[in-house]
C-alpha positions as CSV (number, residue, x, y, z in Angstrom):
1,M,25.2,3.0,-8.9
2,S,24.7,4.9,-12.2
3,G,21.4,6.3,-13.3
4,T,21.3,3.7,-16.1
5,Q,22.0,0.8,-13.7
6,A,19.3,2.1,-11.4
7,Q,16.8,2.2,-14.2
8,D,17.8,-1.4,-15.3
9,R,16.9,-2.6,-11.8
10,L,13.3,-1.4,-12.4
11,Y,12.8,-3.8,-15.4
12,E,11.7,-7.4,-14.9
13,A,11.5,-10.3,-17.3
14,G,8.1,-10.4,-19.0
15,Y,6.3,-10.4,-22.3
16,I,3.9,-8.4,-24.4
17,V,1.0,-9.8,-26.5
18,Q,0.2,-8.2,-29.8
19,E,-2.1,-9.5,-32.5
20,G,-1.2,-13.2,-32.7
21,D,2.4,-12.6,-31.4
22,T,4.0,-12.9,-28.0
23,I,7.3,-11.0,-27.6
24,R,9.6,-11.7,-24.7
25,G,11.7,-9.0,-23.1
26,F,11.7,-6.7,-20.0
27,I,9.0,-4.5,-18.6
28,K,9.4,-1.6,-16.2
29,R,7.8,-2.7,-12.9
30,T,5.7,-0.3,-11.0
31,D,2.4,-0.3,-9.1
32,E,-0.8,-1.7,-10.7
33,V,-2.4,1.7,-11.1
34,K,0.5,3.0,-13.3
35,L,0.7,-0.3,-15.2
36,S,-3.0,0.0,-16.0
37,Y,-2.3,3.1,-18.2
38,S,0.9,2.2,-20.0
39,I,4.0,0.1,-19.8
40,D,7.7,0.6,-20.9
41,F,9.1,-2.4,-22.7
42,K,12.5,-3.3,-24.0
43,T,13.8,-6.5,-25.7
44,S,17.1,-6.5,-23.8
45,A,17.8,-5.9,-20.1
46,T,20.9,-3.8,-21.0
47,S,19.2,-1.8,-23.8
48,E,18.8,2.0,-23.1
49,A,15.9,2.3,-25.5
50,S,12.4,1.3,-24.5
51,T,9.0,1.4,-26.1
52,Q,5.9,2.6,-24.4
53,Y,2.6,0.7,-25.0
54,T,-0.9,1.6,-24.0
55,P,-4.1,-0.6,-24.0
56,H,-4.9,0.9,-27.4
57,N,-1.9,-0.8,-29.1
58,L,-1.4,-3.9,-27.1
59,K,-3.6,-6.9,-26.2
60,G,-1.8,-7.6,-22.9
61,F,1.4,-8.2,-21.1
62,G,2.8,-10.2,-18.1
63,F,5.7,-10.8,-15.8
64,T,7.5,-14.1,-15.9
65,T,8.6,-14.3,-12.2
66,D,5.3,-14.1,-10.4
67,G,2.9,-15.0,-13.2
68,L,1.1,-11.7,-13.3
69,H,-0.9,-11.2,-16.5
70,F,-2.7,-8.1,-17.6
71,A,-5.1,-7.7,-20.5
72,A,-6.5,-4.6,-22.3
73,V,-10.2,-4.2,-21.3
74,D,-13.0,-1.8,-21.7
75,V,-14.1,-0.4,-18.4
76,Y,-16.7,2.1,-17.1
77,I,-15.5,4.3,-14.2
78,S,-18.1,6.3,-12.3
79,H,-17.2,9.8,-11.2
80,A,-19.4,12.1,-9.1
81,T,-21.7,13.2,-12.0
82,V,-20.7,11.1,-15.0
83,T,-19.6,7.6,-16.0
84,I,-16.6,7.5,-18.3
85,K,-15.7,4.6,-20.7
86,D,-12.0,3.9,-20.8
87,Q,-9.5,1.3,-22.0
88,R,-7.0,0.0,-19.4
89,F,-4.8,-2.9,-18.6
90,A,-6.4,-5.0,-15.9
91,K,-5.1,-8.0,-13.9
92,K,-6.5,-11.3,-15.1
93,L,-8.0,-13.4,-12.3
94,R,-9.8,-16.1,-14.3
95,S,-10.2,-17.2,-17.9
96,G,-12.8,-19.4,-19.6
97,A,-16.2,-18.9,-21.1
98,L,-16.4,-16.0,-18.6
99,S,-13.2,-14.2,-17.8
100,L,-12.6,-12.1,-14.8
101,Y,-10.2,-9.1,-14.4
102,K,-9.4,-6.7,-11.6
103,L,-8.5,-3.0,-12.1
104,Q,-7.0,-0.9,-9.3
105,L,-8.3,2.7,-9.3
106,S,-6.2,5.8,-9.2
107,R,-6.7,8.3,-6.4
108,S,-8.5,10.7,-8.7
109,E,-11.0,8.0,-9.5
110,K,-11.9,7.4,-5.9
111,T,-14.7,10.0,-5.6
112,D,-17.1,10.9,-2.8
113,I,-19.8,8.6,-4.2
114,L,-17.6,5.6,-3.7
115,L,-17.1,3.5,-0.6
116,K,-14.0,4.2,1.5
117,D,-12.6,0.8,0.7
118,Y,-13.5,1.2,-3.0
119,S,-10.1,0.8,-4.5
120,H,-10.8,-1.4,-7.5
121,V,-13.4,-2.6,-10.0
122,Y,-13.9,-6.0,-11.5
123,V,-14.5,-6.5,-15.2
124,L,-16.2,-9.5,-16.8
125,E,-15.5,-10.6,-20.4
126,K,-18.1,-12.7,-22.1
127,E,-18.2,-13.4,-25.9
128,G,-15.9,-10.5,-26.6
129,S,-17.9,-7.9,-24.5
130,F,-16.7,-6.3,-21.3
131,H,-19.0,-5.6,-18.3
132,T,-17.9,-3.6,-15.3
133,L,-18.8,-4.7,-11.8
134,T,-19.1,-1.9,-9.3
135,Q,-20.7,-0.9,-6.0
136,H,-21.5,2.7,-5.0
137,K,-22.3,4.6,-1.8
138,I,-25.9,5.9,-1.5
139,K,-26.5,9.0,0.5
140,T,-29.9,10.5,1.2
141,T,-31.3,12.8,3.9
142,N,-32.4,9.8,5.9
143,R,-29.9,7.1,5.4
144,E,-26.6,6.0,3.9
145,G,-26.2,2.6,2.1
146,V,-24.6,0.7,-0.6
147,N,-25.8,0.2,-4.2
148,K,-24.5,-3.3,-5.1
149,K,-24.7,-2.9,-8.9
150,Y,-22.4,-5.8,-9.4
151,I,-25.1,-8.2,-8.1
152,G,-27.5,-7.3,-10.8
153,I,-24.8,-7.5,-13.5
154,L,-23.7,-10.9,-12.3
155,R,-27.2,-12.3,-12.3
156,A,-27.8,-11.0,-15.8
157,M,-24.5,-12.4,-17.1
158,L,-24.7,-15.8,-15.4
159,G,-28.4,-16.4,-15.9
160,D,-28.0,-18.5,-19.1
161,C,-26.5,-21.3,-17.1
162,L,-26.9,-20.8,-13.4
163,N,-30.0,-20.0,-11.4
164,S,-29.1,-16.4,-11.0
165,L,-31.3,-15.7,-8.0
166,D,-30.1,-18.7,-6.0
167,D,-26.5,-18.8,-7.0
168,V,-25.8,-15.1,-7.0
169,S,-26.7,-14.1,-3.4
170,A,-27.5,-10.5,-2.6
171,E,-24.9,-10.8,0.2
172,L,-22.1,-11.9,-2.2
173,P,-19.0,-10.0,-0.9
174,Y,-17.2,-7.6,-3.3
175,K,-13.9,-9.5,-2.9
176,D,-11.7,-11.6,-5.1
177,Q,-12.4,-15.1,-3.8
178,P,-16.2,-15.0,-3.8
179,V,-16.4,-13.5,-7.3
180,I,-13.7,-15.9,-8.6
181,Q,-15.6,-19.0,-7.2
182,L,-18.8,-17.8,-8.8
183,V,-17.1,-17.4,-12.2
184,E,-15.5,-20.8,-11.9
185,Q,-19.0,-22.3,-11.1
186,Y,-20.4,-20.7,-14.2
187,N,-17.5,-21.8,-16.4
188,H,-17.9,-25.4,-15.2
189,C,-21.6,-25.2,-15.9
190,K,-21.0,-24.0,-19.5
191,N,-18.4,-26.7,-20.2
192,P,-18.0,-29.4,-17.5
193,T,-15.2,-31.1,-19.5
194,K,-13.0,-28.0,-19.9
195,E,-11.1,-26.5,-17.0
196,S,-10.9,-22.8,-16.9
197,T,-7.6,-21.2,-15.8
198,T,-7.1,-19.5,-12.5
199,Y,-4.3,-17.0,-12.2
200,Q,-3.2,-17.5,-8.6
201,Y,-0.5,-15.1,-7.5
202,Q,0.3,-13.1,-4.5
203,T,2.7,-10.2,-4.9
204,K,5.1,-10.5,-2.0
205,A,5.5,-7.5,0.2
206,W,9.0,-6.0,0.6
207,V,9.9,-5.9,4.2
208,R,12.9,-4.2,5.8
209,K,13.2,-5.1,9.5
210,G,15.9,-4.6,12.0
211,I,17.1,-3.0,15.2
212,E,17.6,0.7,16.0
213,V,19.0,2.9,18.7
214,M,18.2,6.6,19.3
215,Y,19.2,9.7,21.2
216,S,16.2,11.8,22.4
217,S,15.9,15.3,23.7
218,T,12.6,16.8,25.0
219,Y,11.3,20.3,24.7
220,S,8.5,21.6,27.1
221,P,7.6,25.2,26.3
222,L,5.1,25.3,29.2
223,H,7.4,23.7,31.8
224,D,10.2,26.2,32.8
225,L,11.2,24.2,35.9
226,L,12.7,21.3,33.9
227,S,16.2,21.1,32.6
228,K,18.8,18.7,31.2
229,R,16.2,16.7,29.3
230,Y,17.6,13.8,27.3
231,G,17.3,10.1,26.9
232,Y,18.2,6.9,25.0
233,A,16.0,4.4,23.2
234,A,16.4,1.0,21.6
235,G,13.9,-1.0,19.6
236,Y,12.9,-2.9,16.5
237,F,11.3,-1.7,13.2
238,W,9.4,-3.0,10.2
239,D,9.2,-1.2,6.9
240,I,6.6,-2.8,4.7
241,T,6.0,-2.0,1.0
242,K,3.2,-3.6,-1.0
243,P,4.6,-3.2,-4.6
244,N,1.4,-4.1,-6.3
245,L,-0.3,-1.1,-4.7
246,S,2.6,1.4,-4.5
247,R,6.4,1.3,-4.6
248,K,6.7,4.8,-3.3
249,Y,4.7,4.4,-0.1
250,S,5.3,1.9,2.7
251,E,4.0,1.2,6.2
252,R,6.5,1.9,9.0
253,I,5.8,0.3,12.4
254,G,8.0,-0.4,15.4
255,I,8.4,-0.8,19.1
256,N,11.1,0.7,21.3
257,Y,11.9,1.3,24.9
258,T,13.0,4.9,25.9
259,N,14.5,6.1,29.1
260,L,14.2,9.9,29.5
261,H,16.2,11.8,32.1
262,Y,15.6,15.3,33.4
263,N,16.1,17.7,36.3
264,Y,13.2,19.5,37.9
265,W,13.6,22.6,40.2
266,N,12.4,22.1,43.7
267,Q,11.4,25.5,44.9
268,R,11.4,24.4,48.6
269,S,14.9,23.0,48.6
270,R,16.1,25.4,45.9
271,K,17.8,22.4,44.1
272,D,17.6,20.5,40.9
273,I,16.2,17.0,41.5
274,P,17.1,14.3,39.0
275,A,14.3,12.1,37.7
276,S,13.5,9.8,34.8
277,I,10.6,8.5,32.8
278,H,10.2,5.0,31.2
279,L,8.5,4.9,27.8
280,I,7.3,2.2,25.5
281,R,6.7,3.8,22.0
282,I,4.8,2.2,19.1
283,P,5.0,4.2,15.9
284,L,2.5,3.7,13.1
285,L,3.6,5.7,10.2
286,I,3.1,6.2,6.5
287,Q,6.5,6.5,4.7
288,Y,7.2,8.1,1.3
289,N,10.3,6.5,-0.3
290,M,12.2,8.5,-3.0
291,N,13.7,5.4,-4.7
292,N,11.1,2.8,-5.8
293,Y,13.1,-0.3,-6.4
294,Q,13.7,-2.9,-3.7
295,E,17.5,-3.2,-3.8
296,A,18.2,0.6,-3.8
297,K,21.5,1.2,-1.9
298,L,20.4,4.8,-1.2
299,N,16.8,5.4,-0.4
300,P,15.8,8.7,1.3
301,F,12.4,8.8,2.9
302,L,9.9,11.0,4.7
303,N,7.3,9.7,7.2
304,I,4.3,10.9,9.1
305,G,1.8,9.3,11.5
306,L,0.9,8.6,15.1
307,T,3.0,7.1,17.9
308,G,1.3,5.5,20.9
309,Q,3.4,6.1,24.1
310,F,3.0,4.3,27.3
311,S,4.9,6.1,30.1
312,T,5.6,5.7,33.8
313,N,8.0,7.3,36.3
314,Q,11.2,5.8,37.7
315,K,9.3,4.2,40.6
316,F,6.5,2.9,38.2
317,G,4.0,4.8,40.2
318,Y,1.5,5.5,37.4
319,L,0.8,4.6,33.8
320,D,0.0,7.2,31.1
321,I,-1.1,6.4,27.5
322,I,-0.5,9.4,25.3
323,P,-0.9,9.7,21.5
324,F,1.9,11.6,19.8
325,F,1.9,13.1,16.3
326,T,5.1,12.1,14.5
327,V,6.9,13.5,11.5
328,G,10.4,12.9,10.3
329,G,12.7,11.6,7.6
330,G,16.0,9.9,6.9
331,A,17.6,7.5,4.5
332,Y,18.7,3.9,4.0
333,F,22.3,3.4,3.2
334,G,22.5,-0.3,2.3
335,K,21.7,-2.0,5.5
336,L,22.1,1.1,7.6
337,K,19.2,3.5,8.4
338,L,19.7,7.1,9.6
339,E,16.6,9.1,10.7
340,F,15.5,12.2,12.5
341,F,11.9,12.6,13.7
342,I,9.8,14.7,16.1
343,D,7.1,13.4,18.4
344,N,4.5,16.0,19.4
345,I,1.8,15.5,22.0
346,N,-1.5,15.7,20.1
347,F,-1.5,18.4,17.4
348,A,-1.0,21.6,19.3
349,W,2.1,23.6,18.3
350,K,3.0,24.5,21.9
351,S,2.7,21.0,23.2
352,D,5.7,19.0,24.6
353,K,8.0,17.5,22.0
354,I,10.6,14.8,21.8
355,F,13.3,15.2,19.2
356,N,14.9,12.0,18.1
357,A,18.0,11.1,16.1
358,G,18.6,7.4,15.4
359,I,20.6,4.8,13.6
360,G,19.2,1.4,12.5
361,Y,20.5,-1.8,11.0
362,R,18.5,-4.0,8.7
363,L,18.8,-7.7,9.7
364,N,17.0,-9.4,6.7
365,K,18.0,-9.8,3.1
366,L,15.9,-8.1,0.4
């Protein structure tokens, strides 16, 4: 596949909204954080030329296939010592007398004052003005808590139609559905005869799943009496990408059975004694993909994470549960997957290691 063809696969049918005009064409699809800053648009799928638009020169844009719509909004983003006003494209969740948007934050915007799960902010639009809904972590010498600033803003914004104290509970979760339901309730209160629009969409995860076999070899720097250490493994893998969050990173999970063989030197008999170990391995890895479109024929990757290993001897005389640190890489070639990775007991450099080389076959269609 040529570079131009690969780029074409990144563009999806969509539209842009300028002052009074909607222009249909194709938009380069990437994760929501990157889309919030700017988009690349072209009027023809085969055109080599594209135009970049930012929230400063476009009212909004959308994708035809899954109904995603983004609009330019004013948003306040809090950093450690200062709050910055910015203009970004945010995903529309609800429209009416009160419109609701959701903006995914970039990594640089997730500061220490924010909650660990603070990956987004909501934005309300009312009568042409934008209001940012946030929550922050509070740290003092005596306690750690949460400042739910969004509760106060919602009560102020909705108080002209709803009973703000009763309808906006202090326990309202900072999640899509509870906030959407509250906005819907307000819009119905303002105009019972007019239905507001809900933008319901769920970006489908990309899943590669299939079978894999491996050859394994162990290295034990502190066990000089062991020799001929090798084994074989077979299992199943899942590679899950959430394209609305990132097209570069995916979650790699799996399960496999491994049978490791080795000889150990018996000092009494002065002989090598053959033995084996049974392992069930469950890798939980983060994977970095070097091609960021779903149908890529060649997709090199790197991964890192933890692998839980349940092991017993050939007579099933015991059960050990050992966490391994795993690092590796490989590539997809169409439906084939080749990879090499190392499992290291804990994080010590001189710990026992398992070197693995494997081949996999994707069973599902993309």
